[in-house]
C-alpha positions as a printed Julia matrix, in Angstrom:
407×3 Matrix{Float64}:
 -20.96  -16.32  -19.71
 -19.73  -14.5   -22.61
 -21.81  -11.15  -22.51
 -20.34   -8.15  -24.34
 -19.68   -4.93  -22.59
 -23.15   -3.02  -23.07
 -25.14   -5.8   -21.74
 -23.24   -6.0   -18.63
 -23.43   -2.1   -18.21
 -27.22   -2.82  -18.64
 -27.48   -5.34  -15.83
 -25.13   -4.2   -13.51
 -26.47   -0.7   -13.4
 -30.1    -2.65  -13.35
 -29.74   -4.77  -10.95
 -27.62   -1.92   -8.2
 -30.72    0.03   -8.62
 -32.72   -2.45   -8.0
 -30.64   -3.81   -5.07
 -30.36   -0.29   -4.02
 -34.15    0.72   -3.3
 -34.71   -2.49   -1.65
 -31.7    -2.17    0.82
 -33.26    1.53    1.51
 -36.59   -0.2     2.06
 -35.09   -2.55    4.76
 -33.28    0.25    6.28
 -29.79   -0.7     5.62
 -26.97    0.86    3.62
 -27.42    0.49   -0.13
 -23.88    0.48   -0.47
 -23.9    -3.07    0.84
 -26.33   -4.25   -2.15
 -24.53   -2.74   -4.48
 -21.45   -5.13   -3.23
 -23.9    -8.29   -2.87
 -24.7    -7.54   -6.24
 -21.53   -7.96   -7.66
 -20.59  -10.72   -5.6
 -23.84  -12.51   -7.08
 -23.42  -11.35  -11.15
 -19.37  -12.18  -10.2
 -17.11  -15.63  -10.99
 -18.18  -16.69   -7.4
 -21.87  -17.62   -8.39
 -23.64  -16.24  -11.77
 -20.47  -15.56  -14.11
 -22.39  -12.6   -15.66
 -19.59  -10.18  -14.92
 -15.77  -11.05  -15.42
 -12.34   -9.59  -16.3
 -12.88   -6.44  -18.59
 -10.84   -3.04  -18.71
 -13.74   -1.99  -19.46
 -15.7    -2.31  -16.33
 -12.71   -1.74  -14.51
 -12.16    1.73  -16.24
 -15.89    2.55  -15.36
 -14.85    1.17  -11.37
 -12.04    3.56  -11.55
 -14.08    6.3   -12.71
 -17.19    5.63  -10.06
 -14.68    5.8    -7.03
 -12.9     9.32   -8.37
 -17.21   10.22   -8.47
 -17.43    8.94   -4.87
 -14.12   10.45   -3.4
 -14.89   14.22   -5.17
 -18.61   13.99   -3.91
 -16.99   13.35   -0.26
 -15.07   15.82   -0.53
 -17.27   18.35   -1.64
 -19.15   17.69    1.66
 -15.85   18.51    3.34
 -15.12   22.47    3.41
 -11.76   24.07    5.0
 -13.69   25.37    7.31
 -15.36   22.79    8.81
 -12.11   21.05    9.37
 -11.65   24.65   11.62
 -14.72   24.21   13.45
 -14.77   20.71   15.09
 -12.35   21.67   17.73
  -9.67   19.49   19.58
 -11.52   16.82   20.87
 -12.97   15.59   17.36
  -8.92   15.52   16.18
  -8.41   13.84   19.73
 -11.11   11.69   19.12
  -9.99   10.92   15.21
  -6.72   10.71   15.72
  -7.25    7.73   18.59
  -9.96    6.35   15.84
  -7.28    5.83   13.42
  -4.32    4.76   15.01
  -5.92    1.85   16.91
  -7.57    0.24   14.39
  -4.56    0.74   11.84
  -1.91   -0.43   15.15
  -4.48   -3.01   16.08
  -5.03   -4.6    12.28
  -1.64   -4.67   11.25
  -0.45   -6.4    14.94
  -2.83   -8.84   14.56
  -2.33   -9.57   10.55
   1.77   -9.59   11.46
   1.21  -11.84   14.02
  -0.36  -14.57   11.69
   2.79  -14.64    9.49
   1.5   -12.49    6.47
   4.01   -9.7     4.79
   4.05   -6.14    6.42
   3.28   -4.63    3.55
   0.43   -6.52    3.54
  -0.23   -5.85    7.11
  -0.29   -2.36    6.43
  -2.65   -2.21    3.69
  -4.99   -3.67    5.63
  -4.88   -1.18    8.78
  -4.95    1.17    6.1
  -8.57   -0.28    4.95
 -10.03   -0.24    8.27
  -9.16    3.36    9.32
 -11.79    5.34    7.76
 -15.28    5.48    8.95
 -18.1     5.63    6.51
 -19.51    9.15    7.28
 -22.33    8.44    5.11
 -23.72    5.3     6.87
 -22.95    7.34   10.48
 -25.18   10.3     9.23
 -27.78    8.7     7.53
 -28.57    6.21   10.9
 -28.26    9.62   13.04
 -30.98   11.14   10.59
 -33.18    8.43   10.72
 -33.07    8.31   14.73
 -33.34   12.31   14.64
 -30.36   12.49   17.04
 -28.5    14.57   14.5
 -28.6    17.88   16.88
 -27.19   15.81   19.74
 -23.99   16.86   20.98
 -22.42   13.05   20.58
 -24.03   13.24   16.76
 -21.88   16.29   16.49
 -18.11   15.1    17.55
 -18.98   11.56   15.53
 -19.3    13.58   12.17
 -16.77   16.34   13.07
 -14.14   13.47   14.0
 -15.49   11.54   10.48
 -14.32   14.32    8.76
 -10.72   14.51   10.44
 -11.0    10.68   10.28
 -11.24   10.89    5.93
  -8.15   13.33    6.06
  -6.05   11.68    7.82
  -7.05    8.3     6.22
  -6.31    9.82    2.92
  -2.74   10.11    4.5
  -2.63    7.11    5.96
  -3.42    5.77    2.21
  -0.74    8.35    0.41
   2.13    6.7     3.1
   0.95    3.34    2.56
   0.72    2.98   -1.22
   4.23    4.84   -1.39
   5.7     2.44    0.45
   4.13   -0.63   -1.68
   7.36   -0.75   -3.83
   9.89    0.7    -1.78
  11.74    0.22    1.49
  10.69    0.11    5.06
  12.8     3.26    6.73
  12.02    6.59    8.39
  13.29    8.94    5.77
  11.09    7.49    3.38
   8.43    7.64    5.5
   8.92   11.1     6.64
   9.69   11.95    2.48
   5.91   10.43    1.34
   3.86   12.31    4.57
   5.63   15.68    3.53
   4.99   15.0    -0.12
   1.34   14.09    0.55
   1.14   17.07    2.78
   2.4    19.82    0.06
   0.07   18.02   -2.17
  -2.94   18.73   -0.02
  -1.47   22.06    1.38
  -0.8    23.19   -2.25
  -4.05   22.03   -3.93
  -5.94   23.96   -1.24
  -4.08   26.88   -0.93
  -3.72   27.37   -4.67
  -7.04   25.62   -5.72
  -9.28   27.7    -4.15
  -7.79   31.15   -5.52
  -7.94   29.4    -8.89
 -11.86   28.4    -8.26
 -12.53   31.82   -7.04
 -11.31   33.49   -9.92
 -12.48   31.02  -12.19
 -15.95   31.3   -10.72
 -16.09   35.0   -10.03
 -15.88   35.13   -5.97
 -13.9    37.38   -4.12
 -13.95   38.57   -1.03
 -14.17   42.7    -0.04
 -14.16   44.7     2.95
 -15.65   48.04    3.02
 -17.4    50.51    5.83
 -21.11   51.62    5.91
 -22.39   54.2     7.23
 -25.73   54.37    9.58
 -27.41   57.37    9.86
 -24.0    59.37    9.78
 -22.64   58.69   13.11
 -21.2    54.59   13.3
 -19.57   53.44   11.07
 -19.53   49.58   10.28
 -16.69   47.16    9.13
 -18.02   44.7     6.86
 -16.5    41.78    4.72
 -18.63   40.07    2.09
 -18.33   38.34   -1.16
 -19.17   39.7    -4.38
 -19.31   37.85   -7.85
 -17.7    39.21  -11.0
 -20.07   39.57  -14.12
 -16.6    39.47  -16.27
 -15.86   35.84  -14.68
 -15.09   33.05  -17.18
 -18.03   30.9   -15.51
 -20.73   33.71  -16.19
 -19.27   34.88  -20.02
 -20.12   31.07  -20.48
 -22.45   30.33  -18.32
 -24.69   29.41  -21.5
 -22.67   26.32  -22.47
 -22.73   25.33  -18.71
 -19.44   25.87  -17.65
 -19.79   25.8   -14.19
 -19.98   21.7   -14.74
 -17.19   21.07  -17.22
 -15.05   23.43  -14.52
 -15.93   20.8   -12.17
 -15.2    17.92  -13.94
 -11.88   19.27  -15.66
 -10.86   19.79  -11.6
 -11.93   16.41  -10.61
 -10.36   14.68  -12.98
  -7.57   17.1   -13.62
  -6.71   17.03   -9.78
  -7.11   13.18   -9.89
  -4.73   13.33  -12.64
  -2.01   15.18  -10.86
  -2.11   13.19   -7.76
  -1.12   10.08   -9.98
   1.68   12.15  -11.88
   2.99   12.56   -8.08
   3.27    9.21   -7.02
  -0.56    9.34   -4.95
  -4.07    7.57   -5.29
  -6.28    9.24   -7.59
  -9.3     9.57   -5.24
  -6.88   11.35   -3.13
  -6.5    14.09   -5.93
 -10.82   13.56   -6.49
 -11.23   14.21   -2.28
  -9.42   17.44   -2.47
 -10.73   18.54   -5.98
 -14.39   18.17   -4.05
 -13.33   20.23   -1.29
 -12.52   23.34   -3.56
 -16.06   23.39   -4.73
 -17.83   23.67   -1.26
 -18.0    27.05   -0.91
 -19.89   27.95   -4.89
 -22.97   26.88   -4.05
 -24.91   29.21   -6.05
 -23.65   26.94   -8.94
 -25.57   24.59   -7.63
 -22.5    21.77   -7.99
 -23.85   19.29   -5.89
 -26.76   18.8    -7.83
 -24.99   18.47  -11.23
 -22.37   15.95  -10.13
 -25.47   13.98   -8.0
 -26.69   12.83  -11.85
 -22.59   11.53  -12.44
 -22.64   10.12   -9.0
 -25.89    7.7    -9.46
 -24.53    6.91  -12.52
 -21.06    5.92  -11.69
 -20.64    4.82   -8.04
 -22.46    1.55   -8.64
 -19.91    0.19  -11.06
 -17.18    0.91   -8.65
 -18.84   -1.19   -5.63
 -20.63   -3.84   -7.94
 -17.0    -4.13   -9.79
 -15.41   -4.43   -6.51
 -17.93   -6.99   -5.68
 -17.08   -9.58   -8.55
 -13.9    -9.46   -7.25
 -14.36  -11.4    -4.19
 -14.16  -14.99   -3.98
 -16.23  -16.63   -1.89
 -15.05  -20.15   -2.98
 -11.83  -19.46   -2.15
 -13.0   -18.34    1.81
 -14.25  -21.78    2.38
 -11.45  -22.91    4.75
 -11.72  -22.76    8.42
  -8.7   -21.39    8.37
  -9.46  -18.09    6.36
 -13.56  -17.95    8.07
 -11.37  -18.22   11.33
  -9.61  -14.66    9.93
 -12.34  -12.78    8.87
 -14.17  -13.12   12.27
 -10.93  -12.5    13.8
 -10.56   -9.11   11.75
 -14.22   -8.18   11.89
 -13.48   -8.33   15.71
 -10.37   -6.58   15.73
 -12.16   -3.64   13.32
 -15.27   -3.21   15.62
 -13.66   -3.27   18.99
 -10.63   -1.54   18.03
 -13.09    1.66   16.35
 -14.98    1.73   19.58
 -11.81    1.52   22.05
 -10.34    4.96   19.88
 -13.56    6.8    19.67
 -14.15    5.98   23.74
 -10.69    6.64   24.51
 -10.98    9.78   22.86
 -14.45   11.21   24.15
 -14.23    9.82   27.52
 -13.6    13.66   29.03
 -17.46   13.67   27.73
 -18.16   10.5    30.17
 -18.91    7.05   30.07
 -22.29    6.89   27.87
 -21.87    9.49   25.55
 -18.23    7.92   24.92
 -19.54    4.98   24.38
 -22.15    6.27   21.94
 -19.17    8.22   19.74
 -17.41    4.78   19.67
 -19.91    3.02   18.11
 -20.46    5.93   16.05
 -17.25    5.57   14.47
 -17.39    1.59   13.81
 -19.46    1.01   10.15
 -16.58    1.3     7.49
 -17.49    1.12    3.87
 -16.39    2.68    0.52
 -13.19    4.32    1.38
 -11.99    1.25    2.88
 -13.01   -1.24   -0.23
 -10.9     1.94   -2.42
  -7.62    1.07   -0.45
  -8.06   -3.08   -0.57
  -9.1    -2.68   -4.17
  -5.53   -0.31   -4.72
  -3.76   -2.78   -2.64
  -5.11   -5.48   -4.81
  -3.9    -3.72   -8.21
  -0.43   -3.21   -6.81
  -0.26   -6.46   -5.68
   0.22   -5.87   -2.42
  -2.66   -8.06   -1.05
  -3.73  -11.33   -2.1
  -7.32  -12.59   -3.32
  -8.41  -13.81   -0.43
  -7.57  -10.93    1.94
  -9.04   -8.41   -0.41
 -12.21  -10.72   -0.12
 -12.19  -10.3     3.62
 -11.26   -6.47    3.68
 -14.92   -6.03    1.49
 -16.55   -8.69    3.7
 -15.03   -7.32    6.76
 -16.75   -3.48    4.91
 -19.79   -5.51    4.95
 -20.16   -6.64    8.1
 -19.25   -3.23   10.45
 -21.82   -1.5     8.18
 -24.92   -3.85    8.77
 -23.25   -4.52   12.53
 -23.02   -0.39   12.98
 -26.93    0.92   12.91
 -27.73   -1.86   15.57
 -24.83   -1.05   17.81
 -25.16    3.11   17.74
 -29.07    2.45   18.32
 -27.84    0.54   21.91
 -25.23    2.79   22.46
 -28.14    5.52   22.88
 -30.71    3.7    24.28
 -28.3     2.39   27.34
 -27.87    6.38   27.89
 -31.9     6.85   27.92
């Protein structure tokens, strides 16, 4: 079907929002609905969405905004508070899915680089889906829920590093030296953005920590630390021109472009750009960016769904591969989370493992990068997207069952 770009944009946005509402009402992740919209509108079924540079650009912007918002909810201070147990759970929750997926795909005769991308696509937990389930169940204040969400924060950071390493290896050779260089480059970029970026943001928004002493009744002196905002900051001088929002957008796209310049994925830059603004609540960054998020992210998921080739998966071999990788994705996360939290007891460890199962947006982004680089083929891309859908659907009842056994 040959429709102009503007008409396709209208149809995509309308269909995505309708499906979004339907899936919220049936207590499922809206992400699944938007992916299904892409599959339905794409070449596999209706053929309304085809290859389009305009849609690909909108999808890329949607991915950048999405990861920026994820970063916006992940402060540096949060990372310091999650504790050693959360780090252990997150680490094992990365190692097991990556290793098991990689070994499975290699054992089936696929190239190593393709196996690496499959592993990288299946390491990151969907924080939003898990948080939504725990909130709906009224369990967000339980010790297991806090550990799950704390681990998911570290999980995202480690997942970004894995993606950086795998993307760098996509066009290089497999050697310890190259791997170490890639990890060092990724860490230097991350540390540089967080260390220097926070200071730039503080100066632009007028935030400044000060120490002083307060005297009570002329006898007791208390030392205190507070944050003040200079009235002559860049933001305050341009407040009437909505400068905070402009600064946020410049940082989002600028750091994403900088990440690409250093050979990293743009979404990695977007993620850490978001982390720079977690402490600027007074400028209502999240609310202002949310409008852009609502507009742009559906294009990413719909366009990614449209790239799924259902007819290419009609063979028993590929259907078997889908079932196998889905099973590995579920079992590996359960096992990693369970072993990491085993000191909390069997039932609590099972709950933590179940909470880490849902994949989602990050895995789909990794698959899209692999497809664009030519390191995974169309069939493997379709399988990864479908695995993300399967784990997302399966996770809520699994979490409920795990909590039910505890009771």
